[in-house]
C-alpha positions in Angstrom: 0.1 0.2 -0.1 2.6 2.6 0.7 4.5 1.6 -2.2 1.7 2.4 -4.4 1.3 5.8 -2.4 4.7 6.5 -3.0 4.5 5.7 -6.7 1.4 7.6 -7.3 3.1 10.9 -5.6 5.9 10.3 -8.0 3.4 10.4 -10.7 1.9 13.5 -9.5 5.0 15.1 -9.2 5.9 14.4 -12.7 2.3 15.9 -13.9 2.6 18.5 -11.6 6.1 20.1 -12.9 5.2 19.1 -16.5 1.7 19.5 -16.8 -1.0 22.7 -16.9 -2.2 24.2 -13.5 -4.9 25.9 -12.4 -8.1 25.5 -14.1 -6.3 23.3 -16.8 -5.0 20.9 -14.7 -6.0 17.5 -16.0 -8.4 15.4 -14.5 -5.8 12.6 -14.3 -3.4 14.7 -12.1 -6.7 15.5 -9.9 -7.1 11.6 -9.7 -3.2 11.0 -8.7 -3.6 13.8 -6.0 -6.6 11.8 -4.5 -4.6 8.6 -4.7 -1.4 10.1 -3.3 -3.1 11.4 -0.5 -3.7 14.6 1.1 -0.7 14.6 3.3 1.8 14.2 0.6 4.2 16.9 -0.9 3.3 16.7 -4.3 -0.2 16.8 -3.5 0.1 20.2 -1.4 2.1 21.6 -4.0 -0.8 20.9 -6.6 -2.9 22.9 -4.9 -0.8 25.7 -4.5 0.6 25.7 -7.8 -1.6 28.4 -9.3 -1.1 30.7 -6.4 2.7 30.4 -6.4 2.8 31.2 -10.1 0.7 34.3 -10.0 2.9 35.6 -7.1 6.4 34.8 -8.4 7.9 37.6 -10.2 8.2 36.9 -13.8 11.7 36.1 -13.9 11.5 33.1 -11.5 10.3 30.0 -13.2 7.6 28.5 -11.2 8.5 24.8 -11.9 11.9 25.6 -10.3 10.5 27.3 -7.3 8.3 24.3 -6.9 11.0 21.8 -7.2 13.5 23.9 -4.8 10.3 23.6 -2.4 9.8 20.0 -2.8 13.1 19.3 -2.2 13.2 21.3 1.3 10.5 19.5 2.6 11.5 16.3 1.9 15.0 17.1 3.8 13.1 18.3 6.7 9.9 16.0 7.2 8.7 17.6 10.3 7.7 20.5 8.0 4.8 18.0 6.7 3.8 17.4 10.3 3.0 21.1 11.1 -0.3 23.0 10.4 -0.6 22.9 6.5 -1.7 26.3 6.2 1.3 27.3 8.1 3.5 25.8 5.6 1.4 26.9 2.5 1.9 30.5 4.0 5.7 30.1 4.3 5.9 29.1 0.8 3.5 32.0 -0.4 5.4 34.3 1.5 8.9 33.0 -0.3 6.9 33.4 -3.6 5.6 37.1 -2.9 9.3 38.1 -2.2 10.7 36.1 -5.3 13.2 34.3 -2.8 13.9 30.3 -3.5 14.4 28.0 -1.1 17.1 25.5 -1.1 21.1 25.9 -1.0 21.3 29.4 -2.0 20.2 30.1 1.7 17.7 33.2 0.2 14.9 31.6 2.7 14.0 29.0 5.4 11.0 27.5 6.4 11.6 26.3 10.1 9.3 24.2 12.1 8.4 24.9 15.7 5.6 23.7 17.8 3.4 22.6 14.8 4.1 25.7 13.0 6.4 26.7 10.0 8.2 30.1 10.7 9.4 31.5 7.5 12.6 33.2 7.8 14.5 35.3 5.0 18.1 34.4 5.0 21.4 36.8 4.5 21.6 36.2 0.9 17.9 36.6 0.5 18.3 40.1 2.5 21.2 40.6 0.1 19.2 39.8 -3.0 16.1 42.4 -2.1 19.0 44.9 -1.5 20.4 44.4 -5.0 16.9 44.5 -7.0 16.5 48.2 -5.8 19.0 49.3 -8.4 20.2 52.0 -5.9 23.2 49.9 -4.8 26.4 49.7 -6.3 28.1 47.3 -3.7 27.3 45.2 -0.7 29.0 43.3 1.6 29.2 42.2 5.4 31.8 40.3 8.0 31.9 38.4 10.8 34.4 40.2 13.3 36.8 37.8 15.5 39.0 38.6 18.7 42.1 38.1 16.8 41.1 40.4 14.0 42.3 44.4 13.5 39.1 46.1 13.9 38.9 49.9 14.0 35.1 51.8 13.9 34.6 55.0 14.4 31.1 56.6 14.2 30.4 60.5 14.2 31.3 63.4 11.8 34.2 61.5 10.3 33.2 58.0 10.1 35.8 55.5 9.3 36.1 51.4 9.5 39.1 49.3 9.1 39.1 45.5 9.2 41.9 43.0 8.8 41.0 39.6 9.2 43.4 37.3 11.7 44.5 35.8 8.6 45.9 38.1 7.2 47.4 40.0 9.9 51.1 40.2 9.5 52.4 41.9 12.8 51.0 38.3 14.2 50.1 34.9 13.2 47.0 32.9 14.8 45.8 29.0 14.6 42.3 30.7 14.1 40.2 33.8 14.7 39.0 33.3 18.3 35.6 34.3 19.9 33.4 36.1 17.8 32.8 39.9 18.6 30.3 40.6 16.5 29.2 41.6 12.6 29.1 44.5 10.0 27.5 45.4 6.9 28.6 48.0 4.3 26.5 49.2 1.2 27.7 51.7 -1.3 25.0 53.9 -2.9 25.3 54.8 -6.9 25.4 58.1 -5.6 28.6 57.8 -3.9 27.4 57.5 -0.3 28.2 54.5 1.9 26.2 53.2 4.9 27.5 51.0 7.4 26.4 49.0 10.4 28.2 47.0 13.3 26.3 44.9 16.1 28.4 43.3 19.0 27.5 39.7 19.6 25.4 40.6 22.6 22.7 42.8 20.5 22.9 40.1 17.8 22.1 37.4 20.6 19.4 39.6 21.9 17.8 39.8 18.5 18.3 36.0 18.0 16.0 35.5 21.6 13.2 37.6 20.5 12.6 34.9 17.6 10.6 31.8 18.9 11.8 29.6 16.0 15.2 30.1 16.8 14.7 27.5 19.3 14.1 24.8 16.8 17.0 22.2 16.3 16.0 23.1 12.6 16.4 26.8 12.7 19.4 28.4 10.7 20.7 29.8 14.0 21.2 25.9 15.1 21.8 24.1 12.0 25.6 24.4 11.4 28.2 27.2 12.0 28.1 28.3 8.5 23.9 29.0 8.9 24.9 30.5 12.4 27.3 33.1 11.4 25.1 33.8 7.9 22.2 34.6 10.6 24.7 36.7 12.7 25.2 38.9 9.3 21.4 38.7 8.4 20.5 40.4 12.1 22.6 43.1 11.1 21.5 43.8 7.5 18.0 43.4 9.2 18.4 45.9 11.8 19.9 48.3 9.0 16.7 47.7 6.8 15.1 51.1 7.6 17.9 53.3 6.3 18.5 51.2 3.1 17.2 52.5 -0.2 14.7 50.1 -1.2 11.2 50.9 -1.7 8.8 51.4 0.6 6.5 48.7 -0.4 9.3 46.0 0.2 10.4 47.6 3.4 6.7 47.2 4.6 6.6 43.4 3.1 9.8 42.2 4.7 8.5 43.7 8.2 5.4 42.1 8.0 6.4 38.7 6.7 10.1 37.7 8.0 10.0 35.0 10.9 6.6 35.1 11.2 4.4 32.0 11.5 3.0 30.7 8.5 -0.6 30.5 9.4 -0.9 33.9 10.2 1.1 34.7 6.4 -1.3 32.9 4.6 -4.3 34.4 6.2 -2.6 37.8 5.7 -1.2 37.1 1.9 -4.6 35.6 1.0 -6.5 39.3 2.0 -3.8 41.1 0.3 -4.4 38.7 -2.9 -8.4 39.3 -2.5 -7.7 43.2 -2.8 -5.1 42.4 -5.5 -2.4 44.3 -3.5 -0.1 41.6 -4.0 3.8 42.5 -5.0 5.1 41.4 -8.0 8.6 42.5 -8.6 9.5 42.6 -12.4 12.8 41.5 -13.4 12.7 44.7 -15.7 12.5 46.8 -12.5 16.4 46.2 -12.0 18.4 48.1 -14.5 20.8 46.4 -16.9 23.8 48.7 -15.0 22.6 47.3 -11.4 23.3 43.6 -12.9 26.5 44.1 -14.6 27.6 45.8 -11.4 26.3 43.0 -9.4 28.3 40.6 -11.4 31.5 42.5 -11.4 31.3 42.7 -7.4 29.8 39.2 -6.8 33.4 37.8 -5.8 34.0 40.7 -3.0 30.6 40.2 -2.0 30.3 37.9 1.0 28.0 35.0 0.3 
């Protein structure tokens, strides 16, 4: 019986990624959905596909987005044990912002206490900043106790950072304790914005996130994702001062680190009122794309 169900789900997934969606969905796909069962990943994605296609920016392929979401859910089976509206809300939130799940670290779905929390990743925040078209360079780094780090705020601000492995005055086996993280943005008009948060403030932000207690949270998954969350926290704290549209500013404030079931209801209301955000790829000037490529090696990702 379990084998038949798995076979049905695989067939459904094939139809999902190759067939029509919405009202044009074939009768065979509907039958496969019933055969696979309401709680399977593919059946859930079949239900969501029309909404995802409407929400996604046009430069993101819906099938690629769905494949990434299916892979992410299968990597963390606990997601399917959560409230389904919560899971659907997290996926719809990611689609609204045009951020994909997966190894890029744009966004995460974190199961915690039968709910799914949607978390924008560090790279997802950078992606939204780049899309504004107002930024020519963006970077960020972790600061360790064995680094040389000088920061001055005021009328003559300055920032100087020499990582421990590039210091010439001393040699170290490692960076030592993490002291904090910083974030730098160079605007196209020549202006520069930077912000530094010490470790204690970053951990205060972490403590305010209920999902950070989940073992599946990027805060706890591994050292790399933990460091990325340090950097994301600095970017998030800098968000109100960045040259990003007020619509995206508000959307991130409403969506980031919220429970999916609440998001689903809010996003459904937005869709009903025809106010869903649709970021067109054409909104980003070609020069911005070119500059992004030229600075990609310098940007910490």
